[in-house]
C-alpha positions in Angstrom: -156.0 9.8 97.7 -158.5 10.5 94.9 -157.2 12.8 92.2 -158.5 14.6 89.1 -156.1 15.7 86.4 -157.2 18.6 84.1 -155.4 19.4 80.9 -156.0 22.9 79.5 -154.8 22.9 75.9 -154.8 25.9 73.6 -155.2 25.1 69.9 -152.2 25.2 67.7 -151.1 28.3 65.6 -154.0 29.1 63.2 -153.9 30.4 59.7 -155.1 33.8 58.5 -154.2 33.1 54.9 -157.7 32.5 53.6 -159.9 35.6 53.4 -163.6 35.6 54.2 -163.4 32.6 56.5 -165.5 32.7 59.6 -163.5 32.6 62.8 -164.8 29.2 63.8 -163.7 27.8 60.4 -160.1 29.0 60.5 -157.6 26.1 60.1 -154.2 25.4 61.6 -151.2 26.6 59.8 -148.3 24.2 59.2 -146.6 25.2 62.4 -149.8 24.5 64.3 -150.0 21.0 62.9 -146.3 20.3 63.7 -146.6 21.7 67.2 -149.7 19.5 67.8 -147.6 16.4 67.1 -144.8 17.7 69.3 -147.0 18.4 72.3 -148.9 15.1 71.8 -145.5 13.2 71.9 -144.3 15.1 74.9 -147.4 14.3 76.9 -147.2 10.6 75.7 -143.6 10.4 76.8 -144.4 11.7 80.2 -147.3 9.3 80.6 -149.8 12.2 80.7 -152.7 10.8 78.7 -156.2 12.1 79.3 -159.1 9.6 79.4 -161.6 12.1 78.0 -161.3 15.0 75.6 -163.7 18.0 75.3 -163.0 20.2 72.3 -164.3 23.5 71.0 -166.1 23.0 67.6 -163.7 25.5 66.0 -161.7 23.8 63.3 -158.3 24.8 64.7 -159.1 23.5 68.2 -160.7 20.3 66.9 -157.8 19.6 64.5 -155.3 20.1 67.4 -157.4 17.7 69.6 -157.6 15.0 66.8 -153.8 15.1 66.2 -152.9 14.9 69.8 -155.4 12.2 70.5 -154.1 10.1 67.6 -150.5 10.6 68.9 -151.5 9.5 72.4 -153.6 6.6 71.0 -156.8 7.9 72.6 -159.9 6.3 71.0 -162.0 8.6 68.9 -165.1 7.9 71.0 -163.3 9.6 73.9 -163.3 12.9 71.9 -166.4 15.0 72.4 -167.2 18.3 70.7 -168.6 20.9 73.2 -170.1 23.9 71.5 -169.9 25.8 74.8 -166.1 25.8 74.6 -166.2 28.2 71.6 -165.9 31.8 72.9 -167.0 30.9 76.5 -166.6 32.8 79.8 -164.6 31.2 82.5 -167.8 30.2 84.4 -169.1 28.4 81.3 -165.9 26.3 81.2 -166.2 25.4 84.8 -169.7 24.1 84.2 -168.3 21.9 81.3 -165.6 20.5 83.6 -168.2 19.8 86.3 -170.3 17.9 83.7 -167.5 15.3 83.3 -168.3 11.9 84.9 -166.5 11.4 88.2 -165.4 8.0 87.0 -163.1 9.9 84.6 -159.8 10.7 86.3 -158.3 12.9 83.6 -159.9 15.4 81.3 -158.5 17.5 78.4 -160.1 20.7 77.2 -159.1 22.1 73.8 -160.0 25.7 73.2 -159.0 29.3 73.0 -157.6 32.4 74.6 -158.1 34.6 76.4 -160.4 32.3 78.4 -157.9 29.4 78.6 -155.2 31.6 80.1 -157.8 32.9 82.6 -158.9 29.4 83.4 -155.3 28.2 84.0 -154.5 31.2 86.1 -157.5 30.4 88.3 -155.7 27.3 89.5 -151.9 28.0 89.0 -149.9 29.2 92.0 -147.8 31.4 89.7 -150.0 33.0 87.1 -148.8 33.0 83.4 -149.1 36.0 81.1 -150.3 33.9 78.2 -150.9 30.2 77.4 -149.2 30.2 74.0 -150.7 28.4 70.9 -150.2 24.7 71.4 -149.6 25.3 75.1 -150.7 22.8 77.8 -151.4 23.4 81.5 -151.8 20.2 83.5 -153.3 20.7 86.9 -153.9 17.9 89.4 -156.5 18.2 92.2 -156.8 16.2 95.4 -160.5 15.4 95.0 -162.7 12.6 93.7 -165.2 14.9 92.0 -165.0 17.4 89.1 -167.5 19.5 91.0 -165.0 20.0 93.8 -161.9 21.1 91.9 -160.6 24.4 93.3 -157.4 26.3 93.8 -157.4 25.0 97.4 -157.0 21.4 96.4 -154.3 21.7 93.6 -151.5 19.3 94.4 -149.4 19.6 91.2 -149.2 21.8 88.2 -147.1 22.1 85.0 -147.2 24.4 82.0 -145.5 23.4 78.7 -145.6 24.8 75.2 -143.9 24.0 71.9 -141.1 26.6 72.1 -140.2 25.6 75.7 -137.0 23.7 76.0 
């Protein structure tokens, strides 16, 4: 059975301490950094390691992606910045997913709400109110092509976040 595994990862908690910083340039606060390490370790311990990462260019998303990739020992050349992941619509994200090579079995997206909660809810059997900062939804599809992922071929799903015990 061919499978595709999609990781929908919301950036860690961001800082609002510096005034006059453009939204795209907001950094992670200490808790966001710590939670990125925690979630990277959790995924690693479960053997959930994506082959390819697409990240929003926003500093908070990219920093989260870099930390988690380092923890999971994913080579830096497997991390791609996708400008389209910054403030996208759900349809834009689907196009980005569909652009992934079919030889890649697992893809992680790092980005933002509200679109990441909406994206996850498009596949989850039980919708969530909110994908919290640092949250990860992992959805497995019974298909060999990223162009064919749909709610109809979801075979497994899990949602985790830093405060979840």
